[in-house]
C-alpha positions as CSV (number, residue, x, y, z in Angstrom):
1,X,170.2,-28.8,13.8
2,X,172.3,-29.7,16.9
3,X,174.0,-27.2,19.1
4,X,177.3,-28.0,17.4
5,X,175.8,-27.4,14.0
6,X,174.5,-24.0,15.1
7,X,177.8,-22.9,16.5
8,X,179.7,-24.1,13.4
9,X,177.2,-22.1,11.3
10,X,177.7,-19.0,13.3
11,X,181.5,-19.3,13.1
12,X,181.1,-19.4,9.4
13,X,182.9,-22.7,9.0
14,X,179.9,-24.7,7.9
15,X,181.6,-27.8,9.0
16,X,181.9,-29.6,12.4
17,X,185.4,-30.7,11.5
18,X,186.6,-27.1,11.8
19,X,185.1,-26.7,15.3
20,X,187.3,-27.4,18.3
21,X,185.6,-27.3,21.7
22,X,187.3,-27.0,25.1
23,X,187.5,-30.3,27.0
24,X,185.5,-28.7,29.8
25,X,182.6,-28.3,27.4
26,X,182.9,-31.9,26.2
27,X,183.0,-33.1,29.8
28,X,179.9,-31.1,30.6
29,X,178.1,-32.7,27.6
30,X,178.8,-36.2,28.9
31,X,176.0,-37.1,31.3
32,X,177.1,-38.4,34.6
33,X,175.7,-41.9,35.3
34,X,172.9,-42.1,37.8
35,X,173.9,-43.8,41.0
36,X,177.2,-45.4,42.1
37,X,178.4,-48.9,42.8
38,X,180.7,-50.2,45.6
39,X,182.0,-53.8,45.8
40,X,181.7,-55.4,49.2
41,X,182.6,-58.6,50.9
42,X,182.0,-61.7,48.8
43,X,179.4,-64.3,49.9
44,X,180.9,-67.4,51.6
45,X,180.5,-69.4,48.3
46,X,179.2,-68.7,44.8
47,X,175.5,-69.1,44.4
48,X,172.8,-68.2,41.9
49,X,169.0,-68.5,41.5
50,X,168.4,-66.9,44.8
51,X,165.7,-64.7,46.4
52,X,167.4,-63.0,49.4
53,X,165.5,-60.9,51.9
54,X,166.1,-58.4,54.8
55,X,165.7,-59.7,58.3
56,X,167.0,-59.1,61.7
57,X,169.7,-60.5,64.0
58,X,168.1,-60.1,67.4
59,X,169.9,-58.6,70.3
60,X,169.3,-60.9,73.3
61,X,168.7,-57.9,75.5
62,X,165.8,-56.8,73.4
63,X,164.0,-60.2,73.0
64,X,161.3,-59.3,75.5
65,X,160.7,-55.8,74.1
66,X,157.4,-55.1,72.5
67,X,159.1,-52.7,70.1
68,X,159.7,-54.4,66.7
69,X,163.3,-55.0,65.8
70,X,164.5,-53.2,62.7
71,X,165.9,-55.2,59.8
72,X,169.7,-55.2,60.1
73,X,170.9,-58.1,58.1
74,X,170.4,-59.6,54.6
75,X,169.6,-63.4,54.5
76,X,170.1,-65.8,51.6
77,X,168.9,-69.4,51.6
78,X,169.7,-72.2,49.2
79,X,170.5,-71.7,45.5
80,X,172.6,-73.4,42.8
81,X,176.3,-73.7,43.4
82,X,179.2,-74.9,41.3
83,X,179.9,-77.7,43.7
84,X,178.4,-80.1,46.2
85,X,175.7,-82.7,46.1
86,X,173.6,-82.0,42.9
87,X,174.9,-78.4,42.9
88,X,172.1,-77.3,45.2
89,X,172.5,-75.8,48.6
90,X,170.6,-75.9,51.9
91,X,173.0,-73.3,53.5
92,X,171.6,-70.1,55.0
93,X,174.0,-67.2,55.1
94,X,173.5,-63.6,56.2
95,X,175.3,-60.3,55.6
96,X,175.9,-57.7,58.3
97,X,176.3,-54.3,56.5
98,X,177.8,-52.7,59.6
99,X,180.7,-55.2,59.8
100,X,180.8,-55.9,56.0
101,X,180.9,-59.6,56.7
102,X,179.0,-62.8,56.0
103,X,178.1,-65.5,58.5
104,X,176.1,-68.8,58.5
105,X,172.6,-69.2,60.0
106,X,170.6,-72.4,60.6
107,X,170.4,-74.5,57.4
108,X,167.2,-75.2,55.6
109,X,165.6,-78.6,56.3
110,X,166.4,-79.6,52.7
111,X,168.4,-78.2,49.7
112,X,166.5,-75.9,47.4
113,X,167.1,-73.5,44.5
114,X,164.7,-70.7,43.5
115,X,163.4,-70.8,47.0
116,X,161.7,-67.5,47.9
117,X,162.5,-65.7,51.2
118,X,160.0,-63.2,52.6
119,X,159.9,-61.6,56.1
120,X,156.4,-61.4,57.5
121,X,155.0,-60.6,60.9
122,X,158.3,-61.3,62.7
123,X,159.1,-64.5,60.8
124,X,161.2,-65.3,57.8
125,X,159.4,-67.6,55.4
126,X,161.1,-69.8,52.8
127,X,158.8,-71.5,50.3
128,X,158.5,-73.1,46.9
129,X,161.5,-73.7,44.6
130,X,163.1,-76.8,43.2
131,X,164.6,-80.0,44.8
132,X,166.5,-82.8,43.1
133,X,164.2,-85.7,42.5
134,X,165.3,-89.2,43.1
135,X,165.0,-89.9,39.3
136,X,167.5,-87.1,38.6
137,X,165.3,-84.2,37.6
138,X,164.4,-80.9,39.2
139,X,161.0,-81.1,40.9
140,X,159.0,-78.1,42.0
141,X,158.0,-78.3,45.7
142,X,155.2,-77.0,47.9
143,X,157.2,-76.9,51.1
144,X,157.0,-73.8,53.3
145,X,159.2,-73.2,56.4
146,X,159.6,-70.3,58.8
147,X,161.9,-69.2,61.5
148,X,161.9,-66.2,63.9
149,X,165.7,-66.5,64.6
150,X,168.4,-66.7,62.0
151,X,170.2,-69.2,64.3
152,X,166.9,-71.0,65.3
153,X,165.0,-73.9,64.0
154,X,163.1,-73.8,60.7
155,X,159.6,-75.1,61.4
156,X,157.1,-76.3,58.9
157,X,154.3,-73.8,57.8
158,X,151.3,-74.3,55.5
159,X,152.4,-75.7,52.2
160,X,151.7,-73.9,48.9
161,X,148.5,-75.0,47.2
162,X,150.5,-76.9,44.5
163,X,154.1,-77.0,43.3
164,X,155.2,-73.5,42.1
165,X,158.6,-71.8,41.6
166,X,160.3,-68.8,40.0
167,X,157.4,-66.5,41.1
168,X,157.4,-62.9,42.2
169,X,157.0,-62.6,46.0
170,X,156.6,-59.9,48.6
171,X,155.1,-59.1,52.0
172,X,152.2,-56.6,51.8
173,X,149.7,-55.6,54.5
174,X,150.6,-58.5,56.8
175,X,150.2,-61.1,54.0
176,X,152.7,-62.8,51.7
177,X,151.9,-62.5,48.0
178,X,153.2,-64.8,45.2
179,X,152.3,-64.2,41.6
180,X,153.2,-66.0,38.4
181,X,156.1,-68.4,38.0
182,X,156.3,-72.0,36.8
183,X,154.0,-74.8,37.6
184,X,153.7,-78.4,36.4
185,X,151.8,-78.7,33.1
186,X,150.3,-82.0,34.2
187,X,150.8,-84.9,36.6
188,X,154.5,-85.1,35.7
189,X,156.8,-82.7,37.7
190,X,160.4,-83.6,36.9
191,X,162.0,-81.8,33.9
192,X,162.0,-78.3,32.5
193,X,159.8,-79.6,29.6
194,X,157.1,-80.4,32.2
195,X,156.6,-76.7,33.1
196,X,154.1,-74.1,32.0
197,X,153.9,-70.4,33.0
198,X,151.2,-69.7,35.5
199,X,149.2,-66.6,36.2
200,X,148.1,-67.7,39.6
201,X,148.3,-65.2,42.5
202,X,148.1,-66.4,46.1
203,X,148.3,-64.8,49.5
204,X,149.3,-66.4,52.7
205,X,147.1,-65.4,55.6
206,X,149.2,-66.0,58.8
207,X,146.3,-65.7,61.1
208,X,144.3,-68.4,59.3
209,X,147.5,-70.3,58.3
210,X,146.2,-70.8,54.8
211,X,146.8,-69.7,51.2
212,X,144.0,-67.8,49.4
213,X,143.6,-67.3,45.6
214,X,143.2,-63.7,44.4
215,X,143.0,-61.9,41.1
216,X,145.4,-63.6,38.6
217,X,148.4,-61.9,37.2
218,X,147.4,-60.5,33.7
219,X,150.5,-61.9,32.0
220,X,151.6,-65.4,32.9
221,X,155.4,-65.5,33.2
222,X,158.3,-66.7,35.3
223,X,161.6,-65.3,36.5
224,X,160.2,-61.8,37.2
225,X,160.9,-59.5,40.1
226,X,158.4,-58.5,42.8
227,X,158.5,-55.2,44.6
228,X,156.1,-53.5,47.1
229,X,156.0,-49.7,46.8
230,X,153.4,-47.3,48.3
231,X,151.0,-50.1,49.3
232,X,150.9,-51.9,45.9
233,X,152.7,-54.9,44.5
234,X,154.7,-54.6,41.3
235,X,155.6,-57.6,39.1
236,X,158.4,-56.6,36.7
237,X,159.9,-58.3,33.6
238,X,160.5,-62.0,33.5
239,X,160.1,-64.6,30.7
240,X,157.9,-67.3,29.4
241,X,158.7,-71.0,29.0
242,X,158.4,-70.8,25.2
243,X,158.3,-67.2,24.3
244,X,161.5,-65.6,25.7
245,X,161.8,-62.5,27.9
246,X,159.0,-60.1,28.7
247,X,159.2,-56.3,29.4
248,X,155.7,-56.4,31.1
249,X,155.1,-54.5,34.3
250,X,151.9,-55.1,36.2
251,X,150.7,-53.6,39.5
252,X,148.3,-55.1,42.0
253,X,146.1,-53.1,44.4
254,X,145.2,-55.2,47.4
255,X,142.3,-52.9,48.4
256,X,140.4,-53.6,45.1
257,X,141.9,-57.0,44.2
258,X,142.7,-55.6,40.8
259,X,145.8,-55.5,38.5
260,X,146.8,-52.7,36.1
261,X,149.4,-52.5,33.4
262,X,152.2,-50.0,33.9
263,X,154.7,-48.8,31.3
264,X,156.9,-51.8,30.1
265,X,160.6,-52.0,30.8
266,X,162.8,-50.4,28.1
267,X,164.3,-53.9,27.5
268,X,162.8,-57.3,28.1
269,X,164.8,-58.9,30.9
270,X,164.3,-62.2,32.7
271,X,166.1,-63.6,35.7
272,X,166.4,-60.1,37.0
273,X,166.2,-58.5,40.5
274,X,164.5,-55.3,41.8
275,X,164.1,-53.3,45.0
276,X,162.6,-50.0,46.0
277,X,164.7,-47.1,47.3
278,X,163.3,-43.7,48.2
279,X,160.5,-42.9,45.8
280,X,161.7,-45.0,42.9
281,X,162.1,-48.7,42.0
282,X,165.4,-50.0,40.7
283,X,165.9,-53.0,38.5
284,X,169.1,-55.0,37.8
285,X,170.5,-57.6,35.4
286,X,169.0,-60.7,34.0
287,X,169.7,-63.0,31.0
288,X,168.6,-63.7,27.5
289,X,168.8,-66.9,25.5
290,X,168.9,-65.6,22.0
291,X,170.3,-64.3,19.6
292,X,173.2,-66.6,19.4
293,X,174.2,-68.3,22.7
294,X,172.5,-65.6,24.7
295,X,174.1,-63.5,27.4
296,X,173.8,-61.5,30.7
297,X,172.5,-57.9,31.0
298,X,174.6,-55.2,32.5
299,X,171.6,-52.9,32.2
300,X,170.1,-51.3,35.3
301,X,167.0,-49.1,35.4
302,X,165.1,-46.6,37.5
303,X,161.3,-46.6,37.4
304,X,159.3,-43.6,38.8
305,X,155.8,-44.8,39.8
306,X,154.5,-41.3,39.9
307,X,155.2,-40.5,36.3
308,X,155.2,-44.1,35.0
309,X,158.6,-43.5,33.3
310,X,161.9,-45.4,33.1
311,X,165.4,-44.2,32.7
312,X,168.8,-45.9,32.5
313,X,171.1,-45.7,35.5
314,X,174.8,-46.7,36.1
315,X,175.3,-50.1,34.6
316,X,176.2,-53.0,36.8
317,X,180.0,-53.3,37.2
318,X,179.6,-57.1,37.4
319,X,176.6,-58.1,35.1
320,X,174.8,-61.2,36.2
321,X,171.5,-63.1,36.3
322,X,169.8,-65.3,38.9
323,X,170.8,-62.6,41.5
324,X,169.0,-60.9,44.4
325,X,168.5,-57.3,45.3
326,X,167.6,-56.1,48.8
327,X,167.0,-52.6,50.1
328,X,168.5,-52.1,53.6
329,X,169.1,-48.7,55.1
330,X,169.8,-46.2,52.3
331,X,171.3,-48.7,49.8
332,X,170.4,-51.6,47.6
333,X,172.6,-54.7,47.9
334,X,172.9,-56.7,44.7
335,X,173.8,-60.3,45.6
336,X,175.1,-63.4,43.9
337,X,174.1,-64.6,40.5
338,X,175.9,-65.9,37.4
339,X,178.1,-64.0,35.0
340,X,177.1,-66.1,32.0
341,X,173.8,-67.4,30.7
342,X,172.5,-70.6,32.4
343,X,174.5,-72.3,35.1
344,X,178.0,-71.3,34.4
345,X,180.3,-68.8,36.0
346,X,178.3,-68.6,39.2
347,X,179.6,-65.7,41.4
348,X,179.8,-64.8,45.1
349,X,179.6,-61.1,44.3
350,X,178.0,-58.5,46.5
351,X,177.7,-54.9,45.2
352,X,176.1,-51.9,46.9
353,X,174.1,-49.5,44.8
354,X,173.5,-45.9,46.0
355,X,171.9,-42.8,44.7
């Protein structure tokens, strides 16, 4: 029996229809959403299928200092746009949260979408993703570039072991980790039908300048989100080439080279974004392809690694997929993406999430 049932019974009405509650009680019974959203300055142009990252804009006066520079900007590179040559960009843009403004950095050597960005050991790495093939298809690439200055040159670094894209990526313990994603199913690497899900897990060793295979991801999938929290690597959600979205959450311990399964997401969401803030992990958006014509998730979630529990938080005011989420300072910045499933209604949106 609910609280309202009990009160009605005690009042002798025996009916909820006879019970009138003060508005203050009703307001108290409505839970306040967890977290708040603030719209910020739009990106310079609409873009989706991005993996932005925190980095730093160096003060020239501190270049010779041995003290590491704190991350103070958010960088995006490449992505799919509604315009331009083949709708794919090589532009690098960055957001300064102090000024609430976007600027342009040095462009990538070539246009890419689904290219991952990861800061590591003073450099910003850009690797993997898709390029337009001369025959007209989207071809996964192995290229890896890096820069130590947002306005500097992108130099070539050690290529991925083979073409791979739409993987989860993060920097952990001085190494770059990539797990899962899409890979060519055979010698052909041109169309979506050429792809399979991969469980491969690689790290980039910057000292040896090589990629090393580690324990594979337990659930092969693509379009998941990668987050480092408390010294371990979380791979969250995603989808499979033929089986739709996945709620899987798997955690990698670099000390034991071992994966464990965590509690799955409350909903299966692919094309999502995630970031850690405080002692929790926060997950945003994504898309689904069925039922019907599919759609975009407004759902946002908080995961507590200590209790292995999920709870719903304030929904995204501008739902989208193919977006990025970056923790900087005491906030998470949710960036770009598309408001409809697939390639339509690409946005330039930037929203700040705070607890």
